[in-house]
C-alpha positions, 0 to 999 in steps of 0.5 A: 144459612141464617135467616134475617129480616132486611131493611131497605132505604131507597134513594140515589144511596142505597141504605140496607140493613138487616138483623137475625131472628134473635134481634142481632144486627147481621150487617149494615151497609150503604152505597150510591148508585147500587143497581137491583141485581147488586142489592139482591146479591148483597143480601144473599151473601148476608143470609136467608131473607124471610122478610123485607121492610122499609121505613115508609108506609107506601112501598118504594118500587125498588123494595117491591122489586127486591121482595119480588126477587126473593118472593117475600112479604113487605113489612110497611109501618102503619105510617112513616117513621119519624126521625126520632123514631128512628134515632130511638130504635138505632141509638144503640148501633154504630151507624155511618149516615142516615141512610144506613139509620133508616134501613136498620130502623126498618129491619128492627121495626119489623123484628118487634111487630112479628117477635111474637109470631117469630117465637111461635116459629121457633117453638115449632121449629124445636117441636119438629126437630125433636120429631126429626131426632126421634125418626132418626133414632128409629132409623137407626134402629131399624138398621140395626134390626136389618144388620142382625138378620143379614148376620143370621143368614147361613154363611158358606166358610171354608172347611179348612181356613187357611192364611191364603183364604184370608188374605183373599177375602181380605183383599175383596173387602179392600177392594170394596171399601175402595170402591164404595169410597169412590162412589161417595166422592162421585156422588157428592161431586153430582150432589155439589154440581146440583147445588150450583145448578139450582143456585145458578137457575135461581140467579137467572129467574131473578134476572128474567123477572126484571126483563119485562119491558118488552114482550118474549118474542122481541126480546132475545135475551129473554128467549135465551134466558128461557132456554138456558134455565130449561136446559139447566132444569133438565140437568137438575133432573138428570143429576137427582134421578142419578143420585137415586139411582146410585143409592139405590144400588149400594143399598142392593150392595149392602143387601147381597143383590148385587156385588163390587167387583173390580173386573166383571167375569163370565159369571157376571151381569153387569148392571152399572160400570164405573170405569174402575170397578162395576156393580154386577149380579151373579147368575143365580147358579153361581151366587154364593151367600156373603159371609158375616165378615162381609156383611159387617164391613159392607153395612159399616161402609153403607153407613158412612156412605149415606152420611 
């Protein structure tokens, strides 16, 4: 999501404007009787705010509330911006009224005040990006090394290769591929659910911050919000644990510790049952080494799974 600097002009009609970290205008808007929650939601739709600003030296209460909702710093000019200053700052842009002009002027003034720090932050970010790329490249090299080691394992090949044996191996590999694909979809679903829960928690926490008029014990709505947040935090933790478990299990499948099967046999110890397939561990006396083809195919599936 795009990082933005937000300017707010409070009043009966609220002006709001945002610029990105390249000083490009992302949005300009004004509306009468806009609630704080509506304002916060509008900002979220424009991008990810990194700084809140206003055009006066003394911070208005609405600006303070919005900054608190995002846990952000507020930029205020050393003295109130004059009409002439605001006009000069915004003359190149299409604005409808004084409220939008004041909000945009605040955002642009904040950008000018922080542009040196923004440039420095971009340099640091580029350096970190290069480090991340280097780290990813090292991970790929390690993965390829693991693949080579696995391929060197002693494999059990049929003494008399027959078409029937090959078809059986192909079918087993196809079943494994389908199972890993199902796991990928399952993992994506719980990751999406996890992200949605986190967004909902943030929204509830913002609402909770604004309900400070009554002590907790006298406001049942606050108690209800706190209980909801606590329950969702538990759900989030549970989903994150499940994500880690699935990735760990698939890793063990790739390394040959566990197997993917449609139906477990008496020689299998079921590690996790997913309904249409199981992850199992073979009992020691029945375990077989993976063939080179199986190692190759499973490793490719694992790389796709982790994307």
